[in-house]
N, CA, C and O atoms as a Tripos MOL2 file, in Angstrom:
@<TRIPOS>MOLECULE
protein
  236   235    59     0     0
PROTEIN
NO_CHARGES

@<TRIPOS>ATOM
      1 N         -18.6780  125.4140 -118.9920 N.3       1 MET1
      2 CA        -18.9550  126.2450 -117.8400 C.3       1 MET1
      3 C         -19.1750  125.4580 -116.6160 C.2       1 MET1
      4 O         -19.8920  124.4580 -116.6490 O.2       1 MET1
      5 N         -18.6080  125.8480 -115.5580 N.am      2 GLY2
      6 CA        -18.7210  125.0420 -114.3090 C.3       2 GLY2
      7 C         -20.0030  125.3210 -113.6120 C.2       2 GLY2
      8 O         -20.7220  126.2830 -113.8790 O.2       2 GLY2
      9 N         -20.2550  124.4050 -112.6850 N.am      3 PHE3
     10 CA        -21.4700  124.5960 -111.7990 C.3       3 PHE3
     11 C         -21.3170  125.8920 -111.0660 C.2       3 PHE3
     12 O         -20.2630  126.2500 -110.5400 O.2       3 PHE3
     13 N         -22.4870  126.6070 -111.0650 N.am      4 GLY4
     14 CA        -22.5270  127.8530 -110.3230 C.3       4 GLY4
     15 C         -21.9570  129.0350 -111.0010 C.2       4 GLY4
     16 O         -21.8960  130.1180 -110.4190 O.2       4 GLY4
     17 N         -21.5060  128.8560 -112.2990 N.am      5 SER5
     18 CA        -21.0090  129.9510 -113.0680 C.3       5 SER5
     19 C         -22.1670  130.8280 -113.5410 C.2       5 SER5
     20 O         -23.2990  130.3580 -113.6540 O.2       5 SER5
     21 N         -21.8900  132.0770 -113.8120 N.am      6 TYR6
     22 CA        -22.9540  132.9960 -114.2290 C.3       6 TYR6
     23 C         -22.5990  133.4260 -115.6330 C.2       6 TYR6
     24 O         -21.5070  133.9290 -115.8950 O.2       6 TYR6
     25 N         -23.5760  133.2110 -116.5600 N.am      7 ASP7
     26 CA        -23.4520  133.5540 -117.9170 C.3       7 ASP7
     27 C         -24.5620  134.5660 -118.2890 C.2       7 ASP7
     28 O         -25.7510  134.2480 -118.2990 O.2       7 ASP7
     29 N         -24.1010  135.8190 -118.5980 N.am      8 GLU8
     30 CA        -25.1340  136.8620 -118.8940 C.3       8 GLU8
     31 C         -25.9180  136.5350 -120.0930 C.2       8 GLU8
     32 O         -27.0450  137.0210 -120.1980 O.2       8 GLU8
     33 N         -25.4420  135.7550 -121.0220 N.am      9 SER9
     34 CA        -26.1450  135.4610 -122.2470 C.3       9 SER9
     35 C         -27.3650  134.5280 -121.8860 C.2       9 SER9
     36 O         -28.3560  134.5390 -122.6160 O.2       9 SER9
     37 N         -27.3100  133.7760 -120.8450 N.am     10 GLU10
     38 CA        -28.4330  133.0000 -120.3990 C.3      10 GLU10
     39 C         -29.6100  133.8690 -119.9920 C.2      10 GLU10
     40 O         -30.7650  133.5400 -120.2630 O.2      10 GLU10
     41 N         -29.2960  135.0130 -119.3190 N.am     11 GLN11
     42 CA        -30.2760  135.9200 -118.8060 C.3      11 GLN11
     43 C         -31.0180  136.5720 -119.9880 C.2      11 GLN11
     44 O         -32.2320  136.7640 -119.9290 O.2      11 GLN11
     45 N         -30.2950  136.9030 -121.0400 N.am     12 GLU12
     46 CA        -30.8810  137.5510 -122.1670 C.3      12 GLU12
     47 C         -31.8020  136.6800 -123.0820 C.2      12 GLU12
     48 O         -32.6230  137.2050 -123.8340 O.2      12 GLU12
     49 N         -31.6330  135.3090 -122.9870 N.am     13 ASN13
     50 CA        -32.3460  134.4670 -123.7830 C.3      13 ASN13
     51 C         -33.5010  133.8050 -123.0940 C.2      13 ASN13
     52 O         -34.0830  132.8670 -123.6390 O.2      13 ASN13
     53 N         -33.8530  134.2520 -121.9260 N.am     14 GLN14
     54 CA        -34.9310  133.6400 -121.2140 C.3      14 GLN14
     55 C         -36.3380  134.0490 -121.8810 C.2      14 GLN14
     56 O         -36.4930  135.1850 -122.3300 O.2      14 GLN14
     57 N         -37.2630  133.1690 -121.9240 N.am     15 GLU15
     58 CA        -38.6370  133.4770 -122.3940 C.3      15 GLU15
     59 C         -39.5600  133.4430 -121.2340 C.2      15 GLU15
     60 O         -39.4690  132.5950 -120.3470 O.2      15 GLU15
     61 N         -40.4620  134.3950 -121.2590 N.am     16 TYR16
     62 CA        -41.3740  134.4570 -120.2320 C.3      16 TYR16
     63 C         -42.8400  134.3100 -120.7810 C.2      16 TYR16
     64 O         -43.1850  134.8230 -121.8460 O.2      16 TYR16
     65 N         -43.6280  133.6190 -120.0300 N.am     17 ASP17
     66 CA        -44.9960  133.4620 -120.4600 C.3      17 ASP17
     67 C         -45.8760  134.5390 -119.7360 C.2      17 ASP17
     68 O         -46.2710  134.3490 -118.5860 O.2      17 ASP17
     69 N         -46.1530  135.6000 -120.3950 N.am     18 ALA18
     70 CA        -46.7940  136.6940 -119.8600 C.3      18 ALA18
     71 C         -48.2800  136.7800 -120.2550 C.2      18 ALA18
     72 O         -48.9140  137.8270 -120.1200 O.2      18 ALA18
     73 N         -48.8130  135.6560 -120.7410 N.am     19 ASP19
     74 CA        -50.2540  135.6930 -121.1700 C.3      19 ASP19
     75 C         -51.0930  135.3060 -119.9140 C.2      19 ASP19
     76 O         -51.1510  134.1410 -119.5210 O.2      19 ASP19
     77 N         -51.6960  136.2700 -119.3450 N.am     20 TYR20
     78 CA        -52.5840  136.0470 -118.2330 C.3      20 TYR20
     79 C         -54.0240  136.2500 -118.6090 C.2      20 TYR20
     80 O         -54.4050  137.2830 -119.1610 O.2      20 TYR20
     81 N         -54.8130  135.2600 -118.3060 N.am     21 ASP21
     82 CA        -56.2290  135.4280 -118.4490 C.3      21 ASP21
     83 C         -56.8980  136.0030 -117.2040 C.2      21 ASP21
     84 O         -56.4650  135.7890 -116.0720 O.2      21 ASP21
     85 N         -57.8740  136.6750 -117.4450 N.am     22 GLU22
     86 CA        -58.6570  137.3460 -116.3030 C.3      22 GLU22
     87 C         -59.2350  136.2460 -115.4170 C.2      22 GLU22
     88 O         -59.4190  136.4950 -114.2250 O.2      22 GLU22
     89 N         -59.5170  135.1070 -115.8920 N.am     23 ASP23
     90 CA        -60.1470  134.0590 -115.0960 C.3      23 ASP23
     91 C         -59.0940  133.3000 -114.1910 C.2      23 ASP23
     92 O         -59.4640  132.4770 -113.3530 O.2      23 ASP23
     93 N         -57.7550  133.6160 -114.4010 N.am     24 ASP24
     94 CA        -56.7370  132.9780 -113.6180 C.3      24 ASP24
     95 C         -56.7500  133.4760 -112.1760 C.2      24 ASP24
     96 O         -56.3090  132.7890 -111.2540 O.2      24 ASP24
     97 N         -57.2640  134.6810 -112.0120 N.am     25 GLY25
     98 CA        -57.1810  135.2180 -110.5680 C.3      25 GLY25
     99 C         -58.4010  134.8650 -109.6550 C.2      25 GLY25
    100 O         -59.3020  134.1190 -110.0410 O.2      25 GLY25
    101 N         -58.3750  135.4020 -108.5170 N.am     26 VAL26
    102 CA        -59.4420  135.1190 -107.5720 C.3      26 VAL26
    103 C         -60.3130  136.4780 -107.3650 C.2      26 VAL26
    104 O         -59.7790  137.5680 -107.1580 O.2      26 VAL26
    105 N         -61.5860  136.3000 -107.4400 N.am     27 SER27
    106 CA        -62.4790  137.4090 -107.2900 C.3      27 SER27
    107 C         -62.4880  137.8010 -105.8620 C.2      27 SER27
    108 O         -62.5920  136.9160 -105.0120 O.2      27 SER27
    109 N         -62.3920  139.0080 -105.5300 N.am     28 ALA28
    110 CA        -62.4210  139.4760 -104.0510 C.3      28 ALA28
    111 C         -63.8090  139.4250 -103.5620 C.2      28 ALA28
    112 O         -64.0350  139.2270 -102.3680 O.2      28 ALA28
    113 N         -64.7760  139.5980 -104.4490 N.am     29 GLU29
    114 CA        -66.1770  139.5940 -104.0870 C.3      29 GLU29
    115 C         -66.7060  138.1610 -103.9560 C.2      29 GLU29
    116 O         -67.8000  137.9860 -103.4190 O.2      29 GLU29
    117 N         -66.0270  137.1790 -104.3950 N.am     30 GLU30
    118 CA        -66.4420  135.7650 -104.4130 C.3      30 GLU30
    119 C         -66.8370  135.2270 -103.0290 C.2      30 GLU30
    120 O         -67.7660  134.4320 -102.8880 O.2      30 GLU30
    121 N         -66.0660  135.7110 -101.9780 N.am     31 ASN31
    122 CA        -66.4240  135.2200 -100.6460 C.3      31 ASN31
    123 C         -66.7800  136.3890  -99.7350 C.2      31 ASN31
    124 O         -66.3750  136.4340  -98.5740 O.2      31 ASN31
    125 N         -67.5520  137.3400 -100.2850 N.am     32 ALA32
    126 CA        -67.8880  138.4280  -99.4490 C.3      32 ALA32
    127 C         -68.8220  138.0050  -98.3770 C.2      32 ALA32
    128 O         -69.5740  137.0520  -98.5800 O.2      32 ALA32
    129 N         -68.8270  138.6710  -97.2060 N.am     33 HIS33
    130 CA        -69.6400  138.3450  -96.1060 C.3      33 HIS33
    131 C         -70.3250  139.6360  -95.4840 C.2      33 HIS33
    132 O         -69.6360  140.5670  -95.0680 O.2      33 HIS33
    133 N         -71.5920  139.6500  -95.4440 N.am     34 ASP34
    134 CA        -72.3830  140.7600  -94.9850 C.3      34 ASP34
    135 C         -73.0110  140.5730  -93.6010 C.2      34 ASP34
    136 O         -73.9880  141.2430  -93.2650 O.2      34 ASP34
    137 N         -72.4400  139.6470  -92.7860 N.am     35 GLY35
    138 CA        -72.9590  139.4030  -91.4680 C.3      35 GLY35
    139 C         -72.5160  140.3190  -90.3660 C.2      35 GLY35
    140 O         -71.7810  141.2700  -90.6340 O.2      35 GLY35
    141 N         -72.9100  140.0910  -89.1740 N.am     36 ASP36
    142 CA        -72.4750  140.8950  -88.0930 C.3      36 ASP36
    143 C         -71.6520  140.1020  -87.0970 C.2      36 ASP36
    144 O         -71.8090  138.8850  -86.9970 O.2      36 ASP36
    145 N         -70.7570  140.7860  -86.3410 N.am     37 VAL37
    146 CA        -69.9870  140.0910  -85.3420 C.3      37 VAL37
    147 C         -70.1900  140.8730  -84.0520 C.2      37 VAL37
    148 O         -70.1180  142.1000  -84.0010 O.2      37 VAL37
    149 N         -70.4420  140.1090  -83.0450 N.am     38 GLU38
    150 CA        -70.6610  140.7220  -81.6910 C.3      38 GLU38
    151 C         -69.5920  140.0840  -80.6550 C.2      38 GLU38
    152 O         -69.2580  138.8990  -80.6790 O.2      38 GLU38
    153 N         -69.1230  141.0150  -79.7760 N.am     39 PHE39
    154 CA        -68.2030  140.4850  -78.7900 C.3      39 PHE39
    155 C         -68.8310  140.7800  -77.3660 C.2      39 PHE39
    156 O         -69.4190  141.8390  -77.1490 O.2      39 PHE39
    157 N         -68.6880  139.8530  -76.4670 N.am     40 GLU40
    158 CA        -69.1470  140.0780  -75.0640 C.3      40 GLU40
    159 C         -67.9350  139.9250  -74.2130 C.2      40 GLU40
    160 O         -67.2930  138.8780  -74.1450 O.2      40 GLU40
    161 N         -67.6470  141.0440  -73.5530 N.am     41 PHE41
    162 CA        -66.4860  141.1070  -72.6300 C.3      41 PHE41
    163 C         -66.9620  140.8570  -71.2290 C.2      41 PHE41
    164 O         -67.8970  141.4960  -70.7470 O.2      41 PHE41
    165 N         -66.2910  139.8930  -70.5600 N.am     42 THR42
    166 CA        -66.7310  139.4960  -69.1720 C.3      42 THR42
    167 C         -65.7540  140.1410  -68.1830 C.2      42 THR42
    168 O         -66.0550  140.2390  -66.9940 O.2      42 THR42
    169 N         -64.5230  140.6060  -68.6940 N.am     43 ALA43
    170 CA        -63.5470  141.1410  -67.7700 C.3      43 ALA43
    171 C         -63.6580  142.6480  -67.6960 C.2      43 ALA43
    172 O         -64.0850  143.3170  -68.6360 O.2      43 ALA43
    173 N         -63.2580  143.1570  -66.5420 N.am     44 SER44
    174 CA        -63.3860  144.6530  -66.3310 C.3      44 SER44
    175 C         -62.0890  145.2160  -67.0140 C.2      44 SER44
    176 O         -61.1640  144.4790  -67.3560 O.2      44 SER44
    177 N         -62.0900  146.5520  -67.1830 N.am     45 ASN45
    178 CA        -60.9050  147.1640  -67.7900 C.3      45 ASN45
    179 C         -59.6650  146.9950  -66.8480 C.2      45 ASN45
    180 O         -58.5430  146.8680  -67.3370 O.2      45 ASN45
    181 N         -59.8640  146.9950  -65.5510 N.am     46 ASP46
    182 CA        -58.7260  146.7510  -64.6680 C.3      46 ASP46
    183 C         -58.1320  145.3380  -64.8050 C.2      46 ASP46
    184 O         -56.9250  145.1170  -64.7040 O.2      46 ASP46
    185 N         -59.0460  144.4170  -65.0370 N.am     47 GLU47
    186 CA        -58.6130  142.9490  -65.1830 C.3      47 GLU47
    187 C         -57.8410  142.8430  -66.5100 C.2      47 GLU47
    188 O         -56.8460  142.1240  -66.5950 O.2      47 GLU47
    189 N         -58.2960  143.5470  -67.5190 N.am     48 LEU48
    190 CA        -57.6750  143.4840  -68.8130 C.3      48 LEU48
    191 C         -56.2700  144.1790  -68.6950 C.2      48 LEU48
    192 O         -55.2670  143.6940  -69.2180 O.2      48 LEU48
    193 N         -56.2650  145.2450  -68.0370 N.am     49 LEU49
    194 CA        -54.9320  145.9880  -67.9820 C.3      49 LEU49
    195 C         -53.8640  145.2320  -67.1170 C.2      49 LEU49
    196 O         -52.6580  145.2900  -67.3600 O.2      49 LEU49
    197 N         -54.4410  144.4860  -66.0400 N.am     50 ASP50
    198 CA        -53.5080  143.6650  -65.3160 C.3      50 ASP50
    199 C         -52.9670  142.4610  -66.1770 C.2      50 ASP50
    200 O         -51.8000  142.0780  -66.0880 O.2      50 ASP50
    201 N         -53.8520  141.9210  -66.9760 N.am     51 ARG51
    202 CA        -53.4170  140.8700  -67.9180 C.3      51 ARG51
    203 C         -52.3980  141.3430  -68.8730 C.2      51 ARG51
    204 O         -51.4270  140.6440  -69.1630 O.2      51 ARG51
    205 N         -52.6070  142.5720  -69.3910 N.am     52 LEU52
    206 CA        -51.6670  143.0800  -70.3500 C.3      52 LEU52
    207 C         -50.2840  143.3180  -69.7290 C.2      52 LEU52
    208 O         -49.2590  143.0840  -70.3680 O.2      52 LEU52
    209 N         -50.2730  143.7860  -68.4730 N.am     53 GLU53
    210 CA        -49.0470  143.9070  -67.7580 C.3      53 GLU53
    211 C         -48.3270  142.6060  -67.5870 C.2      53 GLU53
    212 O         -47.1090  142.5150  -67.7330 O.2      53 GLU53
    213 N         -49.0820  141.6280  -67.2830 N.am     54 ASP54
    214 CA        -48.5170  140.2250  -67.0760 C.3      54 ASP54
    215 C         -47.8480  139.7200  -68.4030 C.2      54 ASP54
    216 O         -46.7710  139.1240  -68.3670 O.2      54 ASP54
    217 N         -48.4900  139.9650  -69.5340 N.am     55 ILE55
    218 CA        -48.0430  139.6520  -70.8070 C.3      55 ILE55
    219 C         -46.7560  140.3640  -71.1250 C.2      55 ILE55
    220 O         -45.7930  139.7830  -71.6260 O.2      55 ILE55
    221 N         -46.7730  141.6580  -70.8140 N.am     56 LYS56
    222 CA        -45.5720  142.4980  -71.0850 C.3      56 LYS56
    223 C         -44.3420  142.0110  -70.2690 C.2      56 LYS56
    224 O         -43.2160  142.0200  -70.7670 O.2      56 LYS56
    225 N         -44.5900  141.5790  -68.9790 N.am     57 ASP57
    226 CA        -43.5670  141.1250  -68.1480 C.3      57 ASP57
    227 C         -42.9400  139.8400  -68.5910 C.2      57 ASP57
    228 O         -41.7570  139.5910  -68.3600 O.2      57 ASP57
    229 N         -43.7530  139.0140  -69.2380 N.am     58 ASN58
    230 CA        -43.2870  137.7300  -69.6590 C.3      58 ASN58
    231 C         -42.4700  137.7400  -70.9970 C.2      58 ASN58
    232 O         -41.8300  136.7490  -71.3490 O.2      58 ASN58
    233 N         -42.5150  138.8560  -71.7020 N.am     59 THR59
    234 CA        -41.8190  138.9080  -72.9690 C.3      59 THR59
    235 C         -40.4660  139.5440  -72.8450 C.2      59 THR59
    236 O         -39.7460  139.6640  -73.8360 O.2      59 THR59
@<TRIPOS>BOND
     1     1     2 1
     2     2     3 1
     3     3     4 2
     4     3     5 am
     5     5     6 1
     6     6     7 1
     7     7     8 2
     8     7     9 am
     9     9    10 1
    10    10    11 1
    11    11    12 2
    12    11    13 am
    13    13    14 1
    14    14    15 1
    15    15    16 2
    16    15    17 am
    17    17    18 1
    18    18    19 1
    19    19    20 2
    20    19    21 am
    21    21    22 1
    22    22    23 1
    23    23    24 2
    24    23    25 am
    25    25    26 1
    26    26    27 1
    27    27    28 2
    28    27    29 am
    29    29    30 1
    30    30    31 1
    31    31    32 2
    32    31    33 am
    33    33    34 1
    34    34    35 1
    35    35    36 2
    36    35    37 am
    37    37    38 1
    38    38    39 1
    39    39    40 2
    40    39    41 am
    41    41    42 1
    42    42    43 1
    43    43    44 2
    44    43    45 am
    45    45    46 1
    46    46    47 1
    47    47    48 2
    48    47    49 am
    49    49    50 1
    50    50    51 1
    51    51    52 2
    52    51    53 am
    53    53    54 1
    54    54    55 1
    55    55    56 2
    56    55    57 am
    57    57    58 1
    58    58    59 1
    59    59    60 2
    60    59    61 am
    61    61    62 1
    62    62    63 1
    63    63    64 2
    64    63    65 am
    65    65    66 1
    66    66    67 1
    67    67    68 2
    68    67    69 am
    69    69    70 1
    70    70    71 1
    71    71    72 2
    72    71    73 am
    73    73    74 1
    74    74    75 1
    75    75    76 2
    76    75    77 am
    77    77    78 1
    78    78    79 1
    79    79    80 2
    80    79    81 am
    81    81    82 1
    82    82    83 1
    83    83    84 2
    84    83    85 am
    85    85    86 1
    86    86    87 1
    87    87    88 2
    88    87    89 am
    89    89    90 1
    90    90    91 1
    91    91    92 2
    92    91    93 am
    93    93    94 1
    94    94    95 1
    95    95    96 2
    96    95    97 am
    97    97    98 1
    98    98    99 1
    99    99   100 2
   100    99   101 am
   101   101   102 1
   102   102   103 1
   103   103   104 2
   104   103   105 am
   105   105   106 1
   106   106   107 1
   107   107   108 2
   108   107   109 am
   109   109   110 1
   110   110   111 1
   111   111   112 2
   112   111   113 am
   113   113   114 1
   114   114   115 1
   115   115   116 2
   116   115   117 am
   117   117   118 1
   118   118   119 1
   119   119   120 2
   120   119   121 am
   121   121   122 1
   122   122   123 1
   123   123   124 2
   124   123   125 am
   125   125   126 1
   126   126   127 1
   127   127   128 2
   128   127   129 am
   129   129   130 1
   130   130   131 1
   131   131   132 2
   132   131   133 am
   133   133   134 1
   134   134   135 1
   135   135   136 2
   136   135   137 am
   137   137   138 1
   138   138   139 1
   139   139   140 2
   140   139   141 am
   141   141   142 1
   142   142   143 1
   143   143   144 2
   144   143   145 am
   145   145   146 1
   146   146   147 1
   147   147   148 2
   148   147   149 am
   149   149   150 1
   150   150   151 1
   151   151   152 2
   152   151   153 am
   153   153   154 1
   154   154   155 1
   155   155   156 2
   156   155   157 am
   157   157   158 1
   158   158   159 1
   159   159   160 2
   160   159   161 am
   161   161   162 1
   162   162   163 1
   163   163   164 2
   164   163   165 am
   165   165   166 1
   166   166   167 1
   167   167   168 2
   168   167   169 am
   169   169   170 1
   170   170   171 1
   171   171   172 2
   172   171   173 am
   173   173   174 1
   174   174   175 1
   175   175   176 2
   176   175   177 am
   177   177   178 1
   178   178   179 1
   179   179   180 2
   180   179   181 am
   181   181   182 1
   182   182   183 1
   183   183   184 2
   184   183   185 am
   185   185   186 1
   186   186   187 1
   187   187   188 2
   188   187   189 am
   189   189   190 1
   190   190   191 1
   191   191   192 2
   192   191   193 am
   193   193   194 1
   194   194   195 1
   195   195   196 2
   196   195   197 am
   197   197   198 1
   198   198   199 1
   199   199   200 2
   200   199   201 am
   201   201   202 1
   202   202   203 1
   203   203   204 2
   204   203   205 am
   205   205   206 1
   206   206   207 1
   207   207   208 2
   208   207   209 am
   209   209   210 1
   210   210   211 1
   211   211   212 2
   212   211   213 am
   213   213   214 1
   214   214   215 1
   215   215   216 2
   216   215   217 am
   217   217   218 1
   218   218   219 1
   219   219   220 2
   220   219   221 am
   221   221   222 1
   222   222   223 1
   223   223   224 2
   224   223   225 am
   225   225   226 1
   226   226   227 1
   227   227   228 2
   228   227   229 am
   229   229   230 1
   230   230   231 1
   231   231   232 2
   232   231   233 am
   233   233   234 1
   234   234   235 1
   235   235   236 2
@<TRIPOS>SUBSTRUCTURE
     1 MET1         2 RESIDUE 1 A MET
     2 GLY2         6 RESIDUE 1 A GLY
     3 PHE3        10 RESIDUE 1 A PHE
     4 GLY4        14 RESIDUE 1 A GLY
     5 SER5        18 RESIDUE 1 A SER
     6 TYR6        22 RESIDUE 1 A TYR
     7 ASP7        26 RESIDUE 1 A ASP
     8 GLU8        30 RESIDUE 1 A GLU
     9 SER9        34 RESIDUE 1 A SER
    10 GLU10       38 RESIDUE 1 A GLU
    11 GLN11       42 RESIDUE 1 A GLN
    12 GLU12       46 RESIDUE 1 A GLU
    13 ASN13       50 RESIDUE 1 A ASN
    14 GLN14       54 RESIDUE 1 A GLN
    15 GLU15       58 RESIDUE 1 A GLU
    16 TYR16       62 RESIDUE 1 A TYR
    17 ASP17       66 RESIDUE 1 A ASP
    18 ALA18       70 RESIDUE 1 A ALA
    19 ASP19       74 RESIDUE 1 A ASP
    20 TYR20       78 RESIDUE 1 A TYR
    21 ASP21       82 RESIDUE 1 A ASP
    22 GLU22       86 RESIDUE 1 A GLU
    23 ASP23       90 RESIDUE 1 A ASP
    24 ASP24       94 RESIDUE 1 A ASP
    25 GLY25       98 RESIDUE 1 A GLY
    26 VAL26      102 RESIDUE 1 A VAL
    27 SER27      106 RESIDUE 1 A SER
    28 ALA28      110 RESIDUE 1 A ALA
    29 GLU29      114 RESIDUE 1 A GLU
    30 GLU30      118 RESIDUE 1 A GLU
    31 ASN31      122 RESIDUE 1 A ASN
    32 ALA32      126 RESIDUE 1 A ALA
    33 HIS33      130 RESIDUE 1 A HIS
    34 ASP34      134 RESIDUE 1 A ASP
    35 GLY35      138 RESIDUE 1 A GLY
    36 ASP36      142 RESIDUE 1 A ASP
    37 VAL37      146 RESIDUE 1 A VAL
    38 GLU38      150 RESIDUE 1 A GLU
    39 PHE39      154 RESIDUE 1 A PHE
    40 GLU40      158 RESIDUE 1 A GLU
    41 PHE41      162 RESIDUE 1 A PHE
    42 THR42      166 RESIDUE 1 A THR
    43 ALA43      170 RESIDUE 1 A ALA
    44 SER44      174 RESIDUE 1 A SER
    45 ASN45      178 RESIDUE 1 A ASN
    46 ASP46      182 RESIDUE 1 A ASP
    47 GLU47      186 RESIDUE 1 A GLU
    48 LEU48      190 RESIDUE 1 A LEU
    49 LEU49      194 RESIDUE 1 A LEU
    50 ASP50      198 RESIDUE 1 A ASP
    51 ARG51      202 RESIDUE 1 A ARG
    52 LEU52      206 RESIDUE 1 A LEU
    53 GLU53      210 RESIDUE 1 A GLU
    54 ASP54      214 RESIDUE 1 A ASP
    55 ILE55      218 RESIDUE 1 A ILE
    56 LYS56      222 RESIDUE 1 A LYS
    57 ASP57      226 RESIDUE 1 A ASP
    58 ASN58      230 RESIDUE 1 A ASN
    59 THR59      234 RESIDUE 1 A THR
């Protein structure tokens, strides 16, 4: 059989390792964070809207 040829029998004879341990995954609660996040905006709404228009014009 040449390089790149497709043989359906090869597909049927493949073995898969489907034994998964529960310890193999990552716990979502492992890196949980219960802190607070605060933002301080120094620009006015008009300044932010002007900046948004500038961004839209450049794309």
